[in-house]
N, C-alpha and C positions, 0 to 999 in steps of 0.2 A: 375140669381138672387143671386147665391152664391158668386159672385164676388163683389157685392155691400155691402158696409159697412155703418153703420149708421153714421150720422153726430153727433159729440159730442162736447158739449161746456164744456171744462174742467174747473174745479174749479180753480180759480186764485191761491190759495195757493198751489194746486197740481202742477201747472206750475212752480211756484216759487221754490218749493221744488225740482223739477226735475232739474232746472237750477243750484241750489246751489250744489246738489249732483254731477252733471256733472262737474261743475267748480272745486269742491274739488277733484274729481277723476283725472282731468287733471293736477291739481296743485301737487298732491302727487305722481302721476304715469305718468309723461310726456312721450309721445311716446308709451304708451301701446296700443293705438288704432290701430296700424298697419300702415305701409306705404301706403297701398292701401285703407284705410278707407276714405270714402267720406261723409258719413252721420254724422251729429252732430259734425262737425269739421269746425272751421272758415275757410273761403275762399275756401271751397270745396263743390261741389254740383253735381247734376246729369250731368251737363254740363262738369265739370272738369273730372268727371269719364269717360265720353264718349271720351273726348279729349285724356285722358291717354290711353284708349283702342285703339283708332285710331292710336296713335303714335306707340304703341307696334306692331300693325298689319303692319303698314308701314315699321318699322324697319325689321321685319321678311321677308316681301316680297322683300324689297330692297336687302336683303342678300340672296335671292333666296332659302329661307327655307320655308318648309311647315308651315302653320299657321291654327290652329283650335281655335274656340271660343265656349266655353260652357257657357250658361247663365241659372241661376236659379232665379225664382221669390220668394223672401222671404218676400213679402209685409205684409203678415199676420202671419209670423213665430213667432213674439214676442207676439202675442195674446195668444199663448199657452205656454208661459214661465212658468215653474214650479220652484218656489223659491228654493226648495231643490236641484234640478239639478243645478241651477245657483250657489248656495252656494258651492256645491261639486266641480264645475269647477273652481271657483275663490278663494276659501278659502286660498290658499297659494300664491295668486297673489296680493291681496289687503289687506291693513291694517285691522286688526280685528275690530277696532272701526268703520271704514267706512263701512265695510262689515255688521256690525250690523245695521247701519242706512239704508243701502240698503235693507236688509232683512225686517226690520220694514216697509219700504216703499212698498215692494212687497207683503207682507203677509196679508191675510184677507182683501183684497180689494174687494169692491162691486161696481156695477154699476147698475143704474136703468134707465128706459125709461119713460119719461114723455110726454104724448100726449096732446097737448093743442088744 
């Protein structure tokens, strides 16, 4: 049961805000997401991630080199994101005005469950 997460119908303005902030981050800081980032990136998905991993494994095996794969499930990692930790990690990487918007978005958020 610990692996099951509730279904949430996100508020439309919340979805819109997330999209605006993501677009602004990409506009102001292109390429910051990393070359191996597949989530939240146009034309990248779990399928493209797996194809990239498969190609890397094939290259190593074709070169007769050892190949190890380590995998970590971070599916719920961002449920535990602490805004202050986020701020300290990114304060020198992102424009201060955009960082303020992100902090406002992440701070003092609440969620409730409605049972109909």
